[in-house]
mmCIF file of the N, C-alpha and C atoms, coordinates in Angstrom:
data_MODEL
# 
_entry.id   MODEL 
# 
loop_
_atom_site.group_PDB 
_atom_site.id 
_atom_site.type_symbol 
_atom_site.label_atom_id 
_atom_site.label_alt_id 
_atom_site.label_comp_id 
_atom_site.label_asym_id 
_atom_site.label_entity_id 
_atom_site.label_seq_id 
_atom_site.pdbx_PDB_ins_code 
_atom_site.Cartn_x 
_atom_site.Cartn_y 
_atom_site.Cartn_z 
_atom_site.occupancy 
_atom_site.B_iso_or_equiv 
_atom_site.pdbx_formal_charge 
_atom_site.auth_seq_id 
_atom_site.auth_comp_id 
_atom_site.auth_asym_id 
_atom_site.auth_atom_id 
_atom_site.pdbx_PDB_model_num 
ATOM 1   N N  . UNK A 1 1  ? 0.853   -1.172 0.000  1.00 0.00 ? 1  UNK A N  1 
ATOM 2   C CA . UNK A 1 1  ? 0.000   0.000  0.000  1.00 0.00 ? 1  UNK A CA 1 
ATOM 3   C C  . UNK A 1 1  ? 0.903   1.241  0.000  1.00 0.00 ? 1  UNK A C  1 
ATOM 4   N N  . UNK A 1 2  ? 0.542   2.204  -0.799 1.00 0.00 ? 2  UNK A N  1 
ATOM 5   C CA . UNK A 1 2  ? 1.394   3.389  -0.846 1.00 0.00 ? 2  UNK A CA 1 
ATOM 6   C C  . UNK A 1 2  ? 1.120   4.282  0.367  1.00 0.00 ? 2  UNK A C  1 
ATOM 7   N N  . UNK A 1 3  ? 2.075   5.151  0.662  1.00 0.00 ? 3  UNK A N  1 
ATOM 8   C CA . UNK A 1 3  ? 2.049   5.977  1.860  1.00 0.00 ? 3  UNK A CA 1 
ATOM 9   C C  . UNK A 1 3  ? 0.836   6.902  1.910  1.00 0.00 ? 3  UNK A C  1 
ATOM 10  N N  . UNK A 1 4  ? 0.502   7.529  0.803  1.00 0.00 ? 4  UNK A N  1 
ATOM 11  C CA . UNK A 1 4  ? -0.618  8.476  0.796  1.00 0.00 ? 4  UNK A CA 1 
ATOM 12  C C  . UNK A 1 4  ? -1.927  7.762  1.098  1.00 0.00 ? 4  UNK A C  1 
ATOM 13  N N  . UNK A 1 5  ? -2.125  6.597  0.511  1.00 0.00 ? 5  UNK A N  1 
ATOM 14  C CA . UNK A 1 5  ? -3.351  5.829  0.768  1.00 0.00 ? 5  UNK A CA 1 
ATOM 15  C C  . UNK A 1 5  ? -3.410  5.398  2.232  1.00 0.00 ? 5  UNK A C  1 
ATOM 16  N N  . UNK A 1 6  ? -2.292  4.944  2.774  1.00 0.00 ? 6  UNK A N  1 
ATOM 17  C CA . UNK A 1 6  ? -2.251  4.533  4.186  1.00 0.00 ? 6  UNK A CA 1 
ATOM 18  C C  . UNK A 1 6  ? -2.527  5.723  5.100  1.00 0.00 ? 6  UNK A C  1 
ATOM 19  N N  . UNK A 1 7  ? -1.989  6.900  4.729  1.00 0.00 ? 7  UNK A N  1 
ATOM 20  C CA . UNK A 1 7  ? -2.225  8.113  5.503  1.00 0.00 ? 7  UNK A CA 1 
ATOM 21  C C  . UNK A 1 7  ? -3.708  8.471  5.482  1.00 0.00 ? 7  UNK A C  1 
ATOM 22  N N  . UNK A 1 8  ? -4.306  8.467  4.301  1.00 0.00 ? 8  UNK A N  1 
ATOM 23  C CA . UNK A 1 8  ? -5.729  8.806  4.176  1.00 0.00 ? 8  UNK A CA 1 
ATOM 24  C C  . UNK A 1 8  ? -6.599  7.845  4.985  1.00 0.00 ? 8  UNK A C  1 
ATOM 25  N N  . UNK A 1 9  ? -6.248  6.564  4.994  1.00 0.00 ? 9  UNK A N  1 
ATOM 26  C CA . UNK A 1 9  ? -6.995  5.586  5.776  1.00 0.00 ? 9  UNK A CA 1 
ATOM 27  C C  . UNK A 1 9  ? -6.831  5.858  7.270  1.00 0.00 ? 9  UNK A C  1 
ATOM 28  N N  . UNK A 1 10 ? -5.638  6.269  7.677  1.00 0.00 ? 10 UNK A N  1 
ATOM 29  C CA . UNK A 1 10 ? -5.395  6.587  9.083  1.00 0.00 ? 10 UNK A CA 1 
ATOM 30  C C  . UNK A 1 10 ? -6.165  7.832  9.506  1.00 0.00 ? 10 UNK A C  1 
ATOM 31  N N  . UNK A 1 11 ? -6.281  8.803  8.602  1.00 0.00 ? 11 UNK A N  1 
ATOM 32  C CA . UNK A 1 11 ? -7.070  10.003 8.906  1.00 0.00 ? 11 UNK A CA 1 
ATOM 33  C C  . UNK A 1 11 ? -8.519  9.593  9.165  1.00 0.00 ? 11 UNK A C  1 
ATOM 34  N N  . UNK A 1 12 ? -9.059  8.727  8.340  1.00 0.00 ? 12 UNK A N  1 
ATOM 35  C CA . UNK A 1 12 ? -10.434 8.246  8.543  1.00 0.00 ? 12 UNK A CA 1 
ATOM 36  C C  . UNK A 1 12 ? -10.541 7.458  9.849  1.00 0.00 ? 12 UNK A C  1 
ATOM 37  N N  . UNK A 1 13 ? -9.556  6.631  10.117 1.00 0.00 ? 13 UNK A N  1 
ATOM 38  C CA . UNK A 1 13 ? -9.564  5.821  11.338 1.00 0.00 ? 13 UNK A CA 1 
ATOM 39  C C  . UNK A 1 13 ? -9.463  6.697  12.583 1.00 0.00 ? 13 UNK A C  1 
ATOM 40  N N  . UNK A 1 14 ? -8.778  7.824  12.480 1.00 0.00 ? 14 UNK A N  1 
ATOM 41  C CA . UNK A 1 14 ? -8.605  8.697  13.644 1.00 0.00 ? 14 UNK A CA 1 
ATOM 42  C C  . UNK A 1 14 ? -9.932  9.267  14.115 1.00 0.00 ? 14 UNK A C  1 
ATOM 43  N N  . UNK A 1 15 ? -10.882 9.369  13.227 1.00 0.00 ? 15 UNK A N  1 
ATOM 44  C CA . UNK A 1 15 ? -12.192 9.929  13.579 1.00 0.00 ? 15 UNK A CA 1 
ATOM 45  C C  . UNK A 1 15 ? -13.013 8.981  14.455 1.00 0.00 ? 15 UNK A C  1 
ATOM 46  N N  . UNK A 1 16 ? -12.636 7.712  14.473 1.00 0.00 ? 16 UNK A N  1 
ATOM 47  C CA . UNK A 1 16 ? -13.381 6.749  15.286 1.00 0.00 ? 16 UNK A CA 1 
ATOM 48  C C  . UNK A 1 16 ? -12.580 6.268  16.496 1.00 0.00 ? 16 UNK A C  1 
ATOM 49  N N  . UNK A 1 17 ? -11.493 6.957  16.813 1.00 0.00 ? 17 UNK A N  1 
ATOM 50  C CA . UNK A 1 17 ? -10.719 6.603  18.002 1.00 0.00 ? 17 UNK A CA 1 
ATOM 51  C C  . UNK A 1 17 ? -11.523 6.948  19.255 1.00 0.00 ? 17 UNK A C  1 
ATOM 52  N N  . UNK A 1 18 ? -11.266 6.231  20.341 1.00 0.00 ? 18 UNK A N  1 
ATOM 53  C CA . UNK A 1 18 ? -11.907 6.633  21.597 1.00 0.00 ? 18 UNK A CA 1 
ATOM 54  C C  . UNK A 1 18 ? -11.392 8.013  22.016 1.00 0.00 ? 18 UNK A C  1 
ATOM 55  N N  . UNK A 1 19 ? -12.039 8.619  22.981 1.00 0.00 ? 19 UNK A N  1 
ATOM 56  C CA . UNK A 1 19 ? -11.637 9.951  23.451 1.00 0.00 ? 19 UNK A CA 1 
ATOM 57  C C  . UNK A 1 19 ? -10.139 9.956  23.780 1.00 0.00 ? 19 UNK A C  1 
ATOM 58  N N  . UNK A 1 20 ? -9.478  11.036 23.396 1.00 0.00 ? 20 UNK A N  1 
ATOM 59  C CA . UNK A 1 20 ? -8.031  11.147 23.566 1.00 0.00 ? 20 UNK A CA 1 
ATOM 60  C C  . UNK A 1 20 ? -7.682  12.333 24.461 1.00 0.00 ? 20 UNK A C  1 
ATOM 61  N N  . UNK A 1 21 ? -6.472  12.280 25.021 1.00 0.00 ? 21 UNK A N  1 
ATOM 62  C CA . UNK A 1 21 ? -5.972  13.394 25.824 1.00 0.00 ? 21 UNK A CA 1 
ATOM 63  C C  . UNK A 1 21 ? -5.668  14.572 24.904 1.00 0.00 ? 21 UNK A C  1 
ATOM 64  N N  . UNK A 1 22 ? -5.596  15.754 25.485 1.00 0.00 ? 22 UNK A N  1 
ATOM 65  C CA . UNK A 1 22 ? -5.235  16.932 24.697 1.00 0.00 ? 22 UNK A CA 1 
ATOM 66  C C  . UNK A 1 22 ? -3.870  16.768 24.063 1.00 0.00 ? 22 UNK A C  1 
ATOM 67  N N  . UNK A 1 23 ? -2.951  16.121 24.760 1.00 0.00 ? 23 UNK A N  1 
ATOM 68  C CA . UNK A 1 23 ? -1.606  15.890 24.220 1.00 0.00 ? 23 UNK A CA 1 
ATOM 69  C C  . UNK A 1 23 ? -1.667  15.058 22.943 1.00 0.00 ? 23 UNK A C  1 
ATOM 70  N N  . UNK A 1 24 ? -2.444  13.987 22.966 1.00 0.00 ? 24 UNK A N  1 
ATOM 71  C CA . UNK A 1 24 ? -2.577  13.142 21.772 1.00 0.00 ? 24 UNK A CA 1 
ATOM 72  C C  . UNK A 1 24 ? -3.280  13.880 20.643 1.00 0.00 ? 24 UNK A C  1 
ATOM 73  N N  . UNK A 1 25 ? -4.297  14.667 20.992 1.00 0.00 ? 25 UNK A N  1 
ATOM 74  C CA . UNK A 1 25 ? -5.002  15.439 19.964 1.00 0.00 ? 25 UNK A CA 1 
ATOM 75  C C  . UNK A 1 25 ? -4.061  16.455 19.306 1.00 0.00 ? 25 UNK A C  1 
ATOM 76  N N  . UNK A 1 26 ? -3.198  17.090 20.091 1.00 0.00 ? 26 UNK A N  1 
ATOM 77  C CA . UNK A 1 26 ? -2.233  18.032 19.532 1.00 0.00 ? 26 UNK A CA 1 
ATOM 78  C C  . UNK A 1 26 ? -1.223  17.320 18.633 1.00 0.00 ? 26 UNK A C  1 
ATOM 79  N N  . UNK A 1 27 ? -0.809  16.117 19.027 1.00 0.00 ? 27 UNK A N  1 
ATOM 80  C CA . UNK A 1 27 ? 0.107   15.340 18.183 1.00 0.00 ? 27 UNK A CA 1 
ATOM 81  C C  . UNK A 1 27 ? -0.543  15.008 16.848 1.00 0.00 ? 27 UNK A C  1 
ATOM 82  N N  . UNK A 1 28 ? -1.799  14.549 16.911 1.00 0.00 ? 28 UNK A N  1 
ATOM 83  C CA . UNK A 1 28 ? -2.517  14.225 15.678 1.00 0.00 ? 28 UNK A CA 1 
ATOM 84  C C  . UNK A 1 28 ? -2.651  15.457 14.799 1.00 0.00 ? 28 UNK A C  1 
ATOM 85  N N  . UNK A 1 29 ? -3.048  16.575 15.394 1.00 0.00 ? 29 UNK A N  1 
ATOM 86  C CA . UNK A 1 29 ? -3.232  17.816 14.652 1.00 0.00 ? 29 UNK A CA 1 
ATOM 87  C C  . UNK A 1 29 ? -1.928  18.251 13.989 1.00 0.00 ? 29 UNK A C  1 
ATOM 88  N N  . UNK A 1 30 ? -0.866  18.312 14.771 1.00 0.00 ? 30 UNK A N  1 
ATOM 89  C CA . UNK A 1 30 ? 0.395   18.833 14.233 1.00 0.00 ? 30 UNK A CA 1 
ATOM 90  C C  . UNK A 1 30 ? 0.978   17.914 13.165 1.00 0.00 ? 30 UNK A C  1 
ATOM 91  N N  . UNK A 1 31 ? 0.880   16.617 13.354 1.00 0.00 ? 31 UNK A N  1 
ATOM 92  C CA . UNK A 1 31 ? 1.379   15.693 12.330 1.00 0.00 ? 31 UNK A CA 1 
ATOM 93  C C  . UNK A 1 31 ? 0.548   15.791 11.060 1.00 0.00 ? 31 UNK A C  1 
ATOM 94  N N  . UNK A 1 32 ? -0.768  15.952 11.213 1.00 0.00 ? 32 UNK A N  1 
ATOM 95  C CA . UNK A 1 32 ? -1.633  16.110 10.040 1.00 0.00 ? 32 UNK A CA 1 
ATOM 96  C C  . UNK A 1 32 ? -1.250  17.379 9.274  1.00 0.00 ? 32 UNK A C  1 
ATOM 97  N N  . UNK A 1 33 ? -1.100  18.486 9.988  1.00 0.00 ? 33 UNK A N  1 
ATOM 98  C CA . UNK A 1 33 ? -0.746  19.752 9.335  1.00 0.00 ? 33 UNK A CA 1 
ATOM 99  C C  . UNK A 1 33 ? 0.617   19.650 8.648  1.00 0.00 ? 33 UNK A C  1 
ATOM 100 N N  . UNK A 1 34 ? 1.588   19.041 9.316  1.00 0.00 ? 34 UNK A N  1 
ATOM 101 C CA . UNK A 1 34 ? 2.928   18.900 8.730  1.00 0.00 ? 34 UNK A CA 1 
ATOM 102 C C  . UNK A 1 34 ? 2.868   18.011 7.490  1.00 0.00 ? 34 UNK A C  1 
ATOM 103 N N  . UNK A 1 35 ? 2.051   16.963 7.557  1.00 0.00 ? 35 UNK A N  1 
ATOM 104 C CA . UNK A 1 35 ? 1.940   16.030 6.428  1.00 0.00 ? 35 UNK A CA 1 
ATOM 105 C C  . UNK A 1 35 ? 1.228   16.658 5.237  1.00 0.00 ? 35 UNK A C  1 
ATOM 106 N N  . UNK A 1 36 ? 0.266   17.520 5.502  1.00 0.00 ? 36 UNK A N  1 
ATOM 107 C CA . UNK A 1 36 ? -0.527  18.070 4.404  1.00 0.00 ? 36 UNK A CA 1 
ATOM 108 C C  . UNK A 1 36 ? -0.053  19.436 3.925  1.00 0.00 ? 36 UNK A C  1 
ATOM 109 N N  . UNK A 1 37 ? 0.589   20.223 4.810  1.00 0.00 ? 37 UNK A N  1 
ATOM 110 C CA . UNK A 1 37 ? 0.996   21.574 4.428  1.00 0.00 ? 37 UNK A CA 1 
ATOM 111 C C  . UNK A 1 37 ? 2.493   21.843 4.562  1.00 0.00 ? 37 UNK A C  1 
ATOM 112 N N  . UNK A 1 38 ? 3.211   20.972 5.234  1.00 0.00 ? 38 UNK A N  1 
ATOM 113 C CA . UNK A 1 38 ? 4.634   21.213 5.453  1.00 0.00 ? 38 UNK A CA 1 
ATOM 114 C C  . UNK A 1 38 ? 4.839   22.099 6.668  1.00 0.00 ? 38 UNK A C  1 
ATOM 115 N N  . UNK A 1 39 ? 5.991   22.775 6.706  1.00 0.00 ? 39 UNK A N  1 
ATOM 116 C CA . UNK A 1 39 ? 6.319   23.618 7.850  1.00 0.00 ? 39 UNK A CA 1 
ATOM 117 C C  . UNK A 1 39 ? 5.251   24.675 8.088  1.00 0.00 ? 39 UNK A C  1 
ATOM 118 N N  . UNK A 1 40 ? 5.112   25.069 9.359  1.00 0.00 ? 40 UNK A N  1 
ATOM 119 C CA . UNK A 1 40 ? 4.095   26.037 9.761  1.00 0.00 ? 40 UNK A CA 1 
ATOM 120 C C  . UNK A 1 40 ? 4.158   27.265 8.850  1.00 0.00 ? 40 UNK A C  1 
ATOM 121 N N  . UNK A 1 41 ? 2.971   27.680 8.372  1.00 0.00 ? 41 UNK A N  1 
ATOM 122 C CA . UNK A 1 41 ? 2.912   28.756 7.382  1.00 0.00 ? 41 UNK A CA 1 
ATOM 123 C C  . UNK A 1 41 ? 1.934   29.850 7.792  1.00 0.00 ? 41 UNK A C  1 
ATOM 124 N N  . UNK A 1 42 ? 1.675   29.935 9.083  1.00 0.00 ? 42 UNK A N  1 
ATOM 125 C CA . UNK A 1 42 ? 0.776   30.960 9.616  1.00 0.00 ? 42 UNK A CA 1 
ATOM 126 C C  . UNK A 1 42 ? 1.492   31.721 10.724 1.00 0.00 ? 42 UNK A C  1 
ATOM 127 N N  . UNK A 1 43 ? 0.958   32.874 11.059 1.00 0.00 ? 43 UNK A N  1 
ATOM 128 C CA . UNK A 1 43 ? 1.506   33.655 12.165 1.00 0.00 ? 43 UNK A CA 1 
ATOM 129 C C  . UNK A 1 43 ? 1.028   33.062 13.488 1.00 0.00 ? 43 UNK A C  1 
ATOM 130 N N  . UNK A 1 44 ? 1.882   33.154 14.499 1.00 0.00 ? 44 UNK A N  1 
ATOM 131 C CA . UNK A 1 44 ? 1.493   32.698 15.828 1.00 0.00 ? 44 UNK A CA 1 
ATOM 132 C C  . UNK A 1 44 ? 0.382   33.599 16.354 1.00 0.00 ? 44 UNK A C  1 
ATOM 133 N N  . UNK A 1 45 ? -0.667  33.007 16.933 1.00 0.00 ? 45 UNK A N  1 
ATOM 134 C CA . UNK A 1 45 ? -1.742  33.832 17.484 1.00 0.00 ? 45 UNK A CA 1 
ATOM 135 C C  . UNK A 1 45 ? -1.193  34.819 18.526 1.00 0.00 ? 45 UNK A C  1 
ATOM 136 N N  . UNK A 1 46 ? -1.667  36.039 18.465 1.00 0.00 ? 46 UNK A N  1 
ATOM 137 C CA . UNK A 1 46 ? -1.173  37.065 19.382 1.00 0.00 ? 46 UNK A CA 1 
ATOM 138 C C  . UNK A 1 46 ? -2.110  37.294 20.558 1.00 0.00 ? 46 UNK A C  1 
ATOM 139 N N  . UNK A 1 47 ? -3.310  36.755 20.485 1.00 0.00 ? 47 UNK A N  1 
ATOM 140 C CA . UNK A 1 47 ? -4.260  36.897 21.584 1.00 0.00 ? 47 UNK A CA 1 
ATOM 141 C C  . UNK A 1 47 ? -3.854  35.942 22.703 1.00 0.00 ? 47 UNK A C  1 
ATOM 142 N N  . UNK A 1 48 ? -3.438  36.499 23.819 1.00 0.00 ? 48 UNK A N  1 
ATOM 143 C CA . UNK A 1 48 ? -2.981  35.714 24.959 1.00 0.00 ? 48 UNK A CA 1 
ATOM 144 C C  . UNK A 1 48 ? -4.028  34.687 25.404 1.00 0.00 ? 48 UNK A C  1 
ATOM 145 N N  . UNK A 1 49 ? -5.293  35.000 25.211 1.00 0.00 ? 49 UNK A N  1 
ATOM 146 C CA . UNK A 1 49 ? -6.363  34.128 25.668 1.00 0.00 ? 49 UNK A CA 1 
ATOM 147 C C  . UNK A 1 49 ? -6.714  33.029 24.667 1.00 0.00 ? 49 UNK A C  1 
ATOM 148 N N  . UNK A 1 50 ? -6.072  33.023 23.510 1.00 0.00 ? 50 UNK A N  1 
ATOM 149 C CA . UNK A 1 50 ? -6.287  31.968 22.512 1.00 0.00 ? 50 UNK A CA 1 
ATOM 150 C C  . UNK A 1 50 ? -5.374  30.799 22.837 1.00 0.00 ? 50 UNK A C  1 
ATOM 151 N N  . UNK A 1 51 ? -5.639  30.177 23.960 1.00 0.00 ? 51 UNK A N  1 
ATOM 152 C CA . UNK A 1 51 ? -4.771  29.110 24.453 1.00 0.00 ? 51 UNK A CA 1 
ATOM 153 C C  . UNK A 1 51 ? -4.717  27.932 23.491 1.00 0.00 ? 51 UNK A C  1 
ATOM 154 N N  . UNK A 1 52 ? -5.873  27.549 22.956 1.00 0.00 ? 52 UNK A N  1 
ATOM 155 C CA . UNK A 1 52 ? -5.914  26.413 22.021 1.00 0.00 ? 52 UNK A CA 1 
ATOM 156 C C  . UNK A 1 52 ? -5.149  26.743 20.741 1.00 0.00 ? 52 UNK A C  1 
ATOM 157 N N  . UNK A 1 53 ? -5.353  27.949 20.202 1.00 0.00 ? 53 UNK A N  1 
ATOM 158 C CA . UNK A 1 53 ? -4.651  28.347 18.983 1.00 0.00 ? 53 UNK A CA 1 
ATOM 159 C C  . UNK A 1 53 ? -3.149  28.393 19.168 1.00 0.00 ? 53 UNK A C  1 
ATOM 160 N N  . UNK A 1 54 ? -2.709  28.891 20.300 1.00 0.00 ? 54 UNK A N  1 
ATOM 161 C CA . UNK A 1 54 ? -1.274  28.956 20.592 1.00 0.00 ? 54 UNK A CA 1 
ATOM 162 C C  . UNK A 1 54 ? -0.707  27.551 20.739 1.00 0.00 ? 54 UNK A C  1 
ATOM 163 N N  . UNK A 1 55 ? -1.436  26.679 21.431 1.00 0.00 ? 55 UNK A N  1 
ATOM 164 C CA . UNK A 1 55 ? -0.974  25.296 21.607 1.00 0.00 ? 55 UNK A CA 1 
ATOM 165 C C  . UNK A 1 55 ? -0.866  24.579 20.268 1.00 0.00 ? 55 UNK A C  1 
ATOM 166 N N  . UNK A 1 56 ? -1.851  24.786 19.403 1.00 0.00 ? 56 UNK A N  1 
ATOM 167 C CA . UNK A 1 56 ? -1.804  24.172 18.072 1.00 0.00 ? 56 UNK A CA 1 
ATOM 168 C C  . UNK A 1 56 ? -0.618  24.693 17.269 1.00 0.00 ? 56 UNK A C  1 
ATOM 169 N N  . UNK A 1 57 ? -0.419  26.013 17.308 1.00 0.00 ? 57 UNK A N  1 
ATOM 170 C CA . UNK A 1 57 ? 0.703   26.612 16.584 1.00 0.00 ? 57 UNK A CA 1 
ATOM 171 C C  . UNK A 1 57 ? 2.025   26.032 17.084 1.00 0.00 ? 57 UNK A C  1 
ATOM 172 N N  . UNK A 1 58 ? 2.208   26.007 18.402 1.00 0.00 ? 58 UNK A N  1 
ATOM 173 C CA . UNK A 1 58 ? 3.460   25.511 18.979 1.00 0.00 ? 58 UNK A CA 1 
ATOM 174 C C  . UNK A 1 58 ? 3.705   24.045 18.642 1.00 0.00 ? 58 UNK A C  1 
ATOM 175 N N  . UNK A 1 59 ? 2.635   23.245 18.667 1.00 0.00 ? 59 UNK A N  1 
ATOM 176 C CA . UNK A 1 59 ? 2.778   21.822 18.337 1.00 0.00 ? 59 UNK A CA 1 
ATOM 177 C C  . UNK A 1 59 ? 3.202   21.645 16.884 1.00 0.00 ? 59 UNK A C  1 
ATOM 178 N N  . UNK A 1 60 ? 2.584   22.402 15.992 1.00 0.00 ? 60 UNK A N  1 
ATOM 179 C CA . UNK A 1 60 ? 2.932   22.306 14.572 1.00 0.00 ? 60 UNK A CA 1 
ATOM 180 C C  . UNK A 1 60 ? 4.345   22.837 14.338 1.00 0.00 ? 60 UNK A C  1 
ATOM 181 N N  . UNK A 1 61 ? 4.660   23.957 14.962 1.00 0.00 ? 61 UNK A N  1 
ATOM 182 C CA . UNK A 1 61 ? 5.992   24.550 14.781 1.00 0.00 ? 61 UNK A CA 1 
ATOM 183 C C  . UNK A 1 61 ? 7.095   23.617 15.280 1.00 0.00 ? 61 UNK A C  1 
ATOM 184 N N  . UNK A 1 62 ? 6.798   22.795 16.285 1.00 0.00 ? 62 UNK A N  1 
ATOM 185 C CA . UNK A 1 62 ? 7.805   21.880 16.830 1.00 0.00 ? 62 UNK A CA 1 
ATOM 186 C C  . UNK A 1 62 ? 8.214   20.808 15.820 1.00 0.00 ? 62 UNK A C  1 
ATOM 187 N N  . UNK A 1 63 ? 7.438   20.639 14.771 1.00 0.00 ? 63 UNK A N  1 
ATOM 188 C CA . UNK A 1 63 ? 7.738   19.635 13.740 1.00 0.00 ? 63 UNK A CA 1 
ATOM 189 C C  . UNK A 1 63 ? 8.483   20.228 12.544 1.00 0.00 ? 63 UNK A C  1 
ATOM 190 N N  . UNK A 1 64 ? 8.857   21.491 12.648 1.00 0.00 ? 64 UNK A N  1 
ATOM 191 C CA . UNK A 1 64 ? 9.540   22.166 11.537 1.00 0.00 ? 64 UNK A CA 1 
ATOM 192 C C  . UNK A 1 64 ? 10.730  21.338 11.054 1.00 0.00 ? 64 UNK A C  1 
ATOM 193 N N  . UNK A 1 65 ? 10.790  21.157 9.744  1.00 0.00 ? 65 UNK A N  1 
ATOM 194 C CA . UNK A 1 65 ? 11.889  20.417 9.139  1.00 0.00 ? 65 UNK A CA 1 
ATOM 195 C C  . UNK A 1 65 ? 11.584  18.951 8.863  1.00 0.00 ? 65 UNK A C  1 
ATOM 196 N N  . UNK A 1 66 ? 10.525  18.425 9.466  1.00 0.00 ? 66 UNK A N  1 
ATOM 197 C CA . UNK A 1 66 ? 10.145  17.033 9.194  1.00 0.00 ? 66 UNK A CA 1 
ATOM 198 C C  . UNK A 1 66 ? 9.470   16.997 7.830  1.00 0.00 ? 66 UNK A C  1 
ATOM 199 N N  . UNK A 1 67 ? 9.865   16.057 7.003  1.00 0.00 ? 67 UNK A N  1 
ATOM 200 C CA . UNK A 1 67 ? 9.283   15.957 5.668  1.00 0.00 ? 67 UNK A CA 1 
ATOM 201 C C  . UNK A 1 67 ? 7.809   15.567 5.761  1.00 0.00 ? 67 UNK A C  1 
ATOM 202 N N  . UNK A 1 68 ? 7.086   15.849 4.699  1.00 0.00 ? 68 UNK A N  1 
ATOM 203 C CA . UNK A 1 68 ? 5.671   15.447 4.646  1.00 0.00 ? 68 UNK A CA 1 
ATOM 204 C C  . UNK A 1 68 ? 5.554   13.937 4.787  1.00 0.00 ? 68 UNK A C  1 
ATOM 205 N N  . UNK A 1 69 ? 6.434   13.205 4.133  1.00 0.00 ? 69 UNK A N  1 
ATOM 206 C CA . UNK A 1 69 ? 6.406   11.743 4.199  1.00 0.00 ? 69 UNK A CA 1 
ATOM 207 C C  . UNK A 1 69 ? 6.698   11.260 5.618  1.00 0.00 ? 69 UNK A C  1 
ATOM 208 N N  . UNK A 1 70 ? 7.655   11.892 6.277  1.00 0.00 ? 70 UNK A N  1 
ATOM 209 C CA . UNK A 1 70 ? 7.975   11.531 7.659  1.00 0.00 ? 70 UNK A CA 1 
ATOM 210 C C  . UNK A 1 70 ? 6.800   11.782 8.586  1.00 0.00 ? 70 UNK A C  1 
ATOM 211 N N  . UNK A 1 71 ? 6.121   12.904 8.390  1.00 0.00 ? 71 UNK A N  1 
ATOM 212 C CA . UNK A 1 71 ? 4.955   13.224 9.210  1.00 0.00 ? 71 UNK A CA 1 
ATOM 213 C C  . UNK A 1 71 ? 3.820   12.238 8.944  1.00 0.00 ? 71 UNK A C  1 
ATOM 214 N N  . UNK A 1 72 ? 3.644   11.844 7.687  1.00 0.00 ? 72 UNK A N  1 
ATOM 215 C CA . UNK A 1 72 ? 2.609   10.863 7.362  1.00 0.00 ? 72 UNK A CA 1 
ATOM 216 C C  . UNK A 1 72 ? 2.891   9.547  8.073  1.00 0.00 ? 72 UNK A C  1 
ATOM 217 N N  . UNK A 1 73 ? 4.131   9.115  8.037  1.00 0.00 ? 73 UNK A N  1 
ATOM 218 C CA . UNK A 1 73 ? 4.514   7.862  8.682  1.00 0.00 ? 73 UNK A CA 1 
ATOM 219 C C  . UNK A 1 73 ? 4.270   7.926  10.180 1.00 0.00 ? 73 UNK A C  1 
ATOM 220 N N  . UNK A 1 74 ? 4.661   9.039  10.808 1.00 0.00 ? 74 UNK A N  1 
ATOM 221 C CA . UNK A 1 74 ? 4.448   9.189  12.250 1.00 0.00 ? 74 UNK A CA 1 
ATOM 222 C C  . UNK A 1 74 ? 2.961   9.227  12.586 1.00 0.00 ? 74 UNK A C  1 
ATOM 223 N N  . UNK A 1 75 ? 2.171   9.875  11.734 1.00 0.00 ? 75 UNK A N  1 
ATOM 224 C CA . UNK A 1 75 ? 0.725   9.949  11.942 1.00 0.00 ? 75 UNK A CA 1 
ATOM 225 C C  . UNK A 1 75 ? 0.117   8.544  11.882 1.00 0.00 ? 75 UNK A C  1 
ATOM 226 N N  . UNK A 1 76 ? 0.488   7.794  10.868 1.00 0.00 ? 76 UNK A N  1 
ATOM 227 C CA . UNK A 1 76 ? -0.023  6.417  10.711 1.00 0.00 ? 76 UNK A CA 1 
ATOM 228 C C  . UNK A 1 76 ? 0.307   5.582  11.941 1.00 0.00 ? 76 UNK A C  1 
ATOM 229 N N  . UNK A 1 77 ? 1.554   5.676  12.410 1.00 0.00 ? 77 UNK A N  1 
ATOM 230 C CA . UNK A 1 77 ? 1.985   4.919  13.592 1.00 0.00 ? 77 UNK A CA 1 
ATOM 231 C C  . UNK A 1 77 ? 1.212   5.354  14.837 1.00 0.00 ? 77 UNK A C  1 
ATOM 232 N N  . UNK A 1 78 ? 1.013   6.664  14.997 1.00 0.00 ? 78 UNK A N  1 
ATOM 233 C CA . UNK A 1 78 ? 0.307   7.162  16.174 1.00 0.00 ? 78 UNK A CA 1 
ATOM 234 C C  . UNK A 1 78 ? -1.133  6.680  16.191 1.00 0.00 ? 78 UNK A C  1 
ATOM 235 N N  . UNK A 1 79 ? -1.819  6.774  15.063 1.00 0.00 ? 79 UNK A N  1 
ATOM 236 C CA . UNK A 1 79 ? -3.212  6.309  15.003 1.00 0.00 ? 79 UNK A CA 1 
ATOM 237 C C  . UNK A 1 79 ? -3.288  4.818  15.313 1.00 0.00 ? 79 UNK A C  1 
ATOM 238 N N  . UNK A 1 80 ? -2.347  4.051  14.782 1.00 0.00 ? 80 UNK A N  1 
ATOM 239 C CA . UNK A 1 80 ? -2.339  2.612  15.045 1.00 0.00 ? 80 UNK A CA 1 
ATOM 240 C C  . UNK A 1 80 ? -2.157  2.333  16.537 1.00 0.00 ? 80 UNK A C  1 
ATOM 241 N N  . UNK A 1 81 ? -1.250  3.073  17.187 1.00 0.00 ? 81 UNK A N  1 
ATOM 242 C CA . UNK A 1 81 ? -1.007  2.878  18.612 1.00 0.00 ? 81 UNK A CA 1 
ATOM 243 C C  . UNK A 1 81 ? -2.185  3.337  19.469 1.00 0.00 ? 81 UNK A C  1 
ATOM 244 N N  . UNK A 1 82 ? -2.817  4.417  19.100 1.00 0.00 ? 82 UNK A N  1 
ATOM 245 C CA . UNK A 1 82 ? -3.944  4.932  19.867 1.00 0.00 ? 82 UNK A CA 1 
ATOM 246 C C  . UNK A 1 82 ? -5.179  4.056  19.720 1.00 0.00 ? 82 UNK A C  1 
ATOM 247 N N  . UNK A 1 83 ? -5.256  3.336  18.618 1.00 0.00 ? 83 UNK A N  1 
ATOM 248 C CA . UNK A 1 83 ? -6.404  2.486  18.362 1.00 0.00 ? 83 UNK A CA 1 
ATOM 249 C C  . UNK A 1 83 ? -6.362  1.142  19.066 1.00 0.00 ? 83 UNK A C  1 
ATOM 250 N N  . UNK A 1 84 ? -5.261  0.867  19.705 1.00 0.00 ? 84 UNK A N  1 
ATOM 251 C CA . UNK A 1 84 ? -5.115  -0.439 20.389 1.00 0.00 ? 84 UNK A CA 1 
ATOM 252 C C  . UNK A 1 84 ? -5.894  -0.481 21.666 1.00 0.00 ? 84 UNK A C  1 
# 
């Protein structure tokens, strides 16, 4: 199975995972963004009270430099582990 197809299947599978911690949700979000868009391409939220937006930005920014393929692989592995 090619990587893109496996990634797309993992994205679908992630929607039926049991409830996850915020940490796991941020990992899923940031790996998805890195896999689909590459390095962070937005400005960091400046509203101090946008805690979720800042957390998402920081999680995605922490993956800077990881290839799209690498992020897809990590996403697939994470979904598989969370689904156990």
